[in-house]
N, C-alpha and C positions, 0 to 999 in steps of 0.2 A: 602442502596442500594448496590450492587456488580456489578460492571462491568467489562466484559473482551472485549478488544477492539482488534479485529483482522486486521492486515494488509491484503492485497489482491494479489498482483501478487506476485508468487513464495513462497507465505506463505500458502494460501488456496490450492494449487494446487503445484505439484512438479516443480522446474525448469526445469526438463526434458522433460517436455511437450513444451519448447520452444515458449509458446506463446509470451513471451516478445520480442523473435527475430523478431517476424511479425511486432512490433511495433517500434522496432529499424529501421526497412526498412522504415516504414512509417515516421519517425522522419528525418531520412536522405532524403527522398524524398522531405518532406515539405521544408526543410532548402535551397536544391540546386534547386526546381523545383519552387516553390512557391516565397520563400524569394530570392531567386537568388544569393545564396552565391555559390562561385565553388567548385565542389565537393570534391576536394584534400582539402580545408579547413574545410570541415565540420568536420570531426572526431577529429580533434585539437579544433575546438572552442567547441563542444559537451564536451571534457573533461575538459576545461577550465570553461565552465559555470555549470557543475556539482560540480566542486571544489569551484568555487564562490558564485553559487546562489543555489545549491541543486538540480535543475533540468535544463533542456535543456532550458525549457520555460522563467524561468527566465531572463536568458540572452539575448533570441530573444524579449523579451519585453521592454527590457533595451535600446539594442543596436540596434534593428530593428524596433521597435513600431509595432511588430506582435500582431493582435487582440488574446487575450486567447482563446477565445471561438472558433474562426477558427481552430486554432492549435489544440486544444483538439479533435475537431470532427474529422479532418483528421487523426490524428494521430492513433486514436483508431477505424478508420475504417478497422478493421481486422476480418476474418471469426474465431471467437472464437470456434466454434462448431469443427473446423478440429483438435483443438488440446487438447480440454478438453472433459470429460466424467461425467456423475452423479458419486458422489462418497456417496456411501450409508453408509460407514463406519465411514466417517467425520459427515454425517448428522445425527446418530444415537447418536455419542458423543457430536454433539452439543446441541441435543435434550434433552439429560440426562442433561446437565450444566444449573443449576440454575443462576438466575440473569438475567441482561441485558447484550446482545450481540450484538456489533455495528461493522462494518467495517470502516476503516480509511485510506485511501489510497492517494497516489499524482496522482493520476490518477483521471478520470472524474466517474461522477455519473453512464453516461449511460454504459461506459464501467464495472463499478463494476456490475451492473444490468446484462449485459450479460454475464460475468464471473459468478456470482452467479445461473444464470437460466441453463448454461450449467452444472455445478456441481451439480443441483437439490437442492440448499440451499438458493432459493429466500425469502423463509418463515422462515428461521433460525434466521435472525438479524432484529431488530428492527428501526435502522437507517445506513443509509451510509453517512458519512462524507468525501468529497472529496478535491481537491486542491483549490476548491473554499471557504472552510470554513474560509480561512484568508486572503481573495484578492488574490488568487495565489500563497500566501506563503507556501512552502512545508515542509514536515519532511525533516530535523531532527530540524528547526527553532522552537523555543518554542512557537510562537504565534498559529498557528495551533492547538496544542494541549491543550493549554489554552481555545481556543476557542470551541473545542469539549468539554471539561470539563463544560465550562458554558453551552453549550446546552444541556447537561446531567444533568446538576444541582448538580454535584458531584464535589468530591475532588479527587486528584490523588492517594493520600491513599487508596482509596475504589476500585482500577481499578488494573486491571491486562493487560497489552501489549503482544501480541504474534506476532513476526516480525522475517522476516529472514535478517534484517539491523542492524548491531552492532550501528551506529551512531544513529540510530533512536530510539534503545533501550537506549542508554545513556541519551537521553532528557526526556524517560520516567521516568526511575531512579530518574534523578534530579528533577522531579516534584513529586516525592513520590511514584510513580506507581512501582508494582512488575513486572518484565520481565522474559519472556519467549523466548528464541531463538529457531527459526525452521532452520534446516539445520546443516551440518558439520563442522562450523566453530570453530576457537579458541574462547573460552569462554573467557570474559572479566570480571572484577571485578562487572560491573554493573548488568551481568546476573545471575539471581536467579536460574534457570532451564533452561536447552537444551535439546530439542528432536527432532527427526527425521523429523516429520511431525506434520501438525495442528490437526490431529485426536489422536496424543498421546497427544499433548498440552490440547485439551477439555477433555481427558480422564483424564488425570492427575488433572485438577482443578476439575473434577467431582467427584474424589476419595478423595478430600479432603474439600468435603461440608460438 
């Protein structure tokens, strides 16, 4: 079984859509208004939590005993439809790509479902793996990748990961996956192919079937 694992945000759609900026606002609001962290401390804490835990949620769970489900529901309560449109080109490229196609995101399943619906891709993926797959441990930690592989009953060597994040691709490569970087970032030794968008990634993989 060949598996293509796609990241969601800023991979299946262009970062210029700025959907994640809406989520950023909600994260800041949650930290200040719900948790009660002074607004002046929010940016610094988020940077520290990203560096130490991979996502803001990790730090909030450990240091503020935040309910992860409450957090995920709050921060992903954004109007996806205002930023995303159906992408027929990507849909066609995915449809032509054989094998299993799944989404693997540090966000929530609900957010992923809304994004896929807005892009017109809801029926193009057989599974969505979200931040819950390894008890809220995010990429680039290896545990969620291993959990995804267990759910798929496959090995890293049979998978290709399509991502906009270099750290996330580094872990994928360490687990034996082929790696495709989406976006104009500097290429690292653990990146096999670099493309401009997810449609190009799917088309590239389809051409090699």
